[in-house]
N, C-alpha and C positions, 0 to 999 in steps of 0.2 A: 434261211436267215431270219432272225427275230428282231423285232423293233426294240428300242430302249425300254418300252413298257413290258416286254416279254411275250407279246402275242405274235403269231405268225405274220410275216411281212407279205402284204399284197404288193403295194408299191409304197415304199417308206414315206410316211407323211406324219411328221411330228404333231401336227395339229389334229389329225384324225385321232390321235391318242391323247388329246387334250393336255399337252404339257403346259400350256399357257393359261388355261382357263378354268381349271377345276379345283384349284387349291383354295384354302381359306381366304376369304375376302374377295374372291373372284365371282363374277356374275355367271349364272348358269344359263342365261338366256341367249348367249351369242351363238351364231352358227358354228358348227364344227368344234365346239368346246372352247372357242376363243373368248377372251374377255368381252364384255359388252362394249358398245360404242361410246359409252360415257367417257368424258375426259378424266385423266388421272387427277386426283385431288391435290390441293395445295398442302404443303407440309406445315404442320403446326408444331410448336415447340414440344418435343417429346420428353416425357419424364424419365425415360430410360437412360438419359445422359448424365444423371446424377451419379457421383462416384460410388462404385461398389467394388467388392473383391473381384479380381479378374475372372475366377472360375464361375461367378454368379452373374456375369454381365449378359443380359438377355439380348436377343436380336430385336431390332426395332420392329414394331408392328406396322403393317401396311395400313395407312390411315383410311377412315371412311370418307366419303365424298363430302367436303365442306366448302368447296369453291370450284368454279368451272375450269380452272387452269392449274396445272402443276407448276409450282415455283421451285426452280432449281436451288439447292442450297448454295450458300456463298462459297466461292472457291477457297479452299483452305489456304491460309497463309503459310508460306514455306520459310524456313530459316534463312534469313538474309545473310548472316555471317557464314554459314556453310556454303551458300552459293558464291559469295565473294571469294572464299578460299579456293573453291573448285575452279573458278575462272582464273585465279592467279596461278594455280597449278597447271592449268592448260597452257598458259603463257610460258611457264617454266618448261613444260614438255615440248612446246614448239621450238623454243631456243635450244633445248637439249637435243632434239632431233636434228636440227641444223648442225649443231656442234659435232655430234656423233658421226653424221654423214661426212662432214669435212675431214674429220680424223681418219675415217676409213679410206676416203679418197687419197689423202696424203700418204697413207701407209701402203695402199694397194695399187694406186694409179686409177685414173678414171675408167679406162677400158676394163680392167679386172673388176672394178667395183660394179659396173653395170652387168657384166657377165654373171658374177656371183650373186648379185641382187636378184636376177632372174632365176637362177638355180635355187636360191633360198625360198622362192615363192612356192616351190613344189611341196616341201614338208609343211610350210605354213598353211597351204590350202588344205592339206590332209587334216591338220589339227582344227582348222576353222570349221570344216565340215562336221567334225565330231562335236565341236562346241554347239553348232547349230542344232544338231540332233538332240543333244542334252538339254538345250534351252527351249525346246519346242513347246513344252506344256504351258509354261508361264514365262514368256519371253521377257528378257531384261531390256531396259531402255537403251537405245543406240548410243546416247551420249556417255552413259556410264561404261558401256562395253568399249567404246572408243578410248575412253580414259584408261581403262585397264590395259588395252593393247599398247597404247602410246607409252604408258609407264614402263611396261616391259621392254619395249624396243628402244627407249631413250632414257627415261628417268632412272630405271634400275641400272642401266649401264653407267650413268654418271655416279650413282651411289657406289657401285661396285669399284669403279676406278678410284673414287675418293677414299674409300675405306680400305680397299685391297692393296693399293700401292704402298702405304706405310707398313702394312703387315708383311708384304713381300720383302721390303728393305730390311725389316727387323730379322726375318728368318734368314736372309742372306748373310747378315752380319753375325748372327748368333750360332749358325750351324754351317756344316760343310755343304758344298753344292749339291751333292746327291740327296742328303737329308732335307735340304731346303726345297728341292724340287718335289720330293715325295710329300712333305708336309703341305706344300703349296697346293698340290693336286688333291690330296685326300682330306685335308683339314681346312685350309684357308679358303679355297674356292667354294666348297659346299656351304660353309658358314656365311661368308660374305655375300655370295650370290643369292642364297635363299632368304637371307635377311633383306637384301635389296628388293627382291621380287615381292616378298611378303609384305613389305612396307606399303606397296601400292594397294594390295588387297585390304590391309588395315585401314588405310586412308578412306577407301570406299565405304567400308563398314561404318566408320565414324562419321563421315560427311554425308553419306547417302544411305543411311540405315534403313529407311523405309523401302528401299529397293532390294534389300538383302533379306530374303524371307526364310532362309534356312540353309542347310548344308549344300543343296543343289546349286543355289545361287553363289555360295562361296566357292564351290568347285568351278563353276562357269567363269567367274571373274579370275580365279587363280590360273585356270587354263589359258585365258586370254593374255594375262600378264606373262606367263611362261612362254606362250607362243611368240609374243613380241620379243622377249629376251633371246629365245632360240633363233629367231629370224636374224637379228643383228649378229649374234654369235656365229651363225652359219656363214654369213657373208664374210666375216673375219677368217674363219677356218678355211673356207673354200678359197678365198683370195690369197691367204698365206701359202697354201699349197700350190696355187697357180703361179704366184710370184716366185716361189722357190724352184719350180720346174721350168719356168720361162715359157712354156707352151701348154696347150690343153692336151694332156696325156692320160695314161692309166692312173696316175696318182690322184688326179682330180676326180676321176670316175670312181675310184675306190672310196674316197672320203665322202663323196656325194651319196653313194649307196649306203655306206655305214651310218652316216648322220641323217641323210635326207629320206631314205627309204626304209632302213631297218630300225631306226630309233627316232622317228619324228616325235614320239610322245614321251621321250625321256624327261625333259624338263617339266612337262605338264604333270607327269606322275609325281614328281618330287613336290612341286608347289601345290598340287591338289590336296595333299595332306593338310597343309596349312589352311587352304581355303575351306576345307571341310570343317576344321576346328573353329574358324572364324564364323562360318555360316551357322554352325550349331550355337555359338555364343550370341549371335545376333537375335536369337529368340528369347534371350534372358534380359532382364531389366538391368540397366546401369552399364557403365563403361568398364568396370573392373572385370567382369567375366570375359569381355572382348580382349582386354590386355592379357589376361591369364591364358586365354586360348591362343593368342599370338605366340606366347613363349612356349606353350606346350606343343603347338602345331609345328614349330620350328624343329623339334626333336626328330620326328620321323622324316620330315623333309630333308634335313641335313644328313640323316643316316642313309637314306636311299641315294642321295646325291654322292655321298662319300663311297658307298658301295659301288655305284656305277663308275666313278672315277678310278677307284683302286681295285675293283673286282677283277678286271681282265688281267691286271698285272699279277695279282695273287693267284688267280686260277691258272695262269700260264697260257691261256688260250682264249681269245676273244669269242670265237664261235662257241666253245664249250660253255663259257660264262653266260653268253647271250641265251643259249638254248636252255641251260639248266636253271638259271636264276632270273634273267630279265623277262623271258617269255612267260613263265608262271606268274611273276609279279604283274605283268601287263594283263594277263587273263583275270587275275584277282581284281585288278582295278576295274575291268569291264563289268565284272559281276557286281562290284560295289556300286558302280554308276547306275546299273539297271535297277538295283534294289532301291537306290535313292529316288529314281524316277517313279517307281511304284509307290513310294512313300508320299510323293506329291499328289498322286492320283487319290490315294486314301484320304489325305488331308482335304483335298477339294470336296470330296463327297461328304466328309464329316462336317465341315464348316458350312457348306451350302445347305445341309440338312437343318442347320439352326434356323434358317429362314422359312422353312416349310410351314411350321405352325403359325408363323407370323403372317403368312399369306403372300410372301414375295416370290416364292418358287413353289412348284408342285413336285411331288416325288418323281414324276416322269421327266421333268426338266433336269432335276438333279442327276438322274440316271444318264440322261443325254450328255450333260456337261462334264460328268465325272468319269466317263469311260472313253478311251480312244475310239472305239467302234461307234459309239453314240455320236461323237463329234464328227467323224467322217460321214456318217449317214446324214446328219443334220446339214452339213455343208453341201453335200451332194443334192439334198432336197432343196435347199435354198438356192443353190446355183441354177437349178432347172427352172426356177421361178424368178430369176433376176434379183434375188435378195441375198446374194452371197456376201456383199459388203456389210450390211447390217447384222447378218448372222455372225459374221466374223467378229464384229464389235461386241455382240452379245456374249459370245464365248469368251472373248478376251476380258471384258469387264467383269463378267461373272467369276472368272478365275482370279482376277485381281481382288475381287470382293472376298473370295474365300480366304486368301492369304492376309488381307487386311483384318478380317474377322479373327484369324489366328493370332495376330499381334494384339488385338483387343483382349482376347481370352488370356493371352500370356502376360498382359499388363504392360506391354511395351508401348510407350507414348500414347496412352489411351485417349487423351484429349484430341490430339492431332489425328489419330487413327479413326476416331468416331466421326470427325468431320469428313475424312476421306471415305468412310463407309457411306455416309449420306450422299456424297457426290456420286459414288459408284452405283448406289441403288437407283439414283436418278438416271444415270447413264444406261444401266441395264433396262430400266423401264422404257426409256426412249428407243433403244435398239429393238426391244421386243415389239414396240408399236410399229416400227418401220417394217419388221418382218411380217407382222400380222396384216399390214396393209396390202400385202401381195396376195392374200388369200380371201380377202373380203369381197 
């Protein structure tokens, strides 16, 4: 095993390799290569905050000692309007969740609802585990993830019913029953449902854009929305089958296996296409790229959904269609997700490297923070010294700093992001100090 610095590992010790004390601006006199015992200096008004072109915005330099205490930058002010809208949306989602639950109970009965609710937890758990894995590098805030899931489980259901019912009535009046059923399955459901789900992701990008750092975040939120939608839909499908049979029999087992075990990622694959597009657009300035990405992202989402709904009928065999079409698409999706994750790793390394010359990080620190192996070794090292919590904060805040830096470079909300950059630099410095205290 080698250390993040590349030398043979005796017992991994990040401070033995001077990740915190040998960069520009650091003292060379501290034991073990750590920074000296001097207090971090107060922050003075930096000239780098004057507007420049995005690509030429330098990282702030670590200041020289001018005061005995570090003064944390003022907490950046958040958009009050966006927060108010988000709170109102949560109120709407709470009411929608109650309404959808009451509707399901009235259609299925209380007993069937509870049974099918428990069954629907199985595919939901599978998807949530996948989301957790995808979101591990730069985790999203719990509140925004909760909003995404609730939108899928309740909000998108309300939108689907509101928009879908008039379309269904129109198709029934304009075509014969067979044509109406086919169009409803292959056209109406994909368009209406993907629009309803995608609307939740769009709202998150518009209202909480600072938390959407790129395609991975867009896919994470899209998967959560789709997981919520599929959860409610599975309760309905399982319950309808149970109500039709009157007893728990093979028909319920068959639909549970088909929807819950063989295709738990169906909805997530569809909506992830839209999430990818919106996540990509979040790195561009302005609202227009986001709206354009929403429209363009709907195309593959609707196409995959229509293929799923109508493919088995066209192929004449569900198993044949599943093996020949859906499994390869699922594998392709996995490959895409892995590649996106590697992109986050590369971005972290590139953006943290901006701070090396300014003295905020050393090359060894960047190597540690920008590699999965380096993070694991650092966490193990810190855990053995009772410093796991501050090391975890150090990794988390440094990662957030890298993505904040990316938004500054891209010119997305530069003023607000530079305030956030200062806050995160302070947080990283404080966490580093706590870690260092365990080895002094």
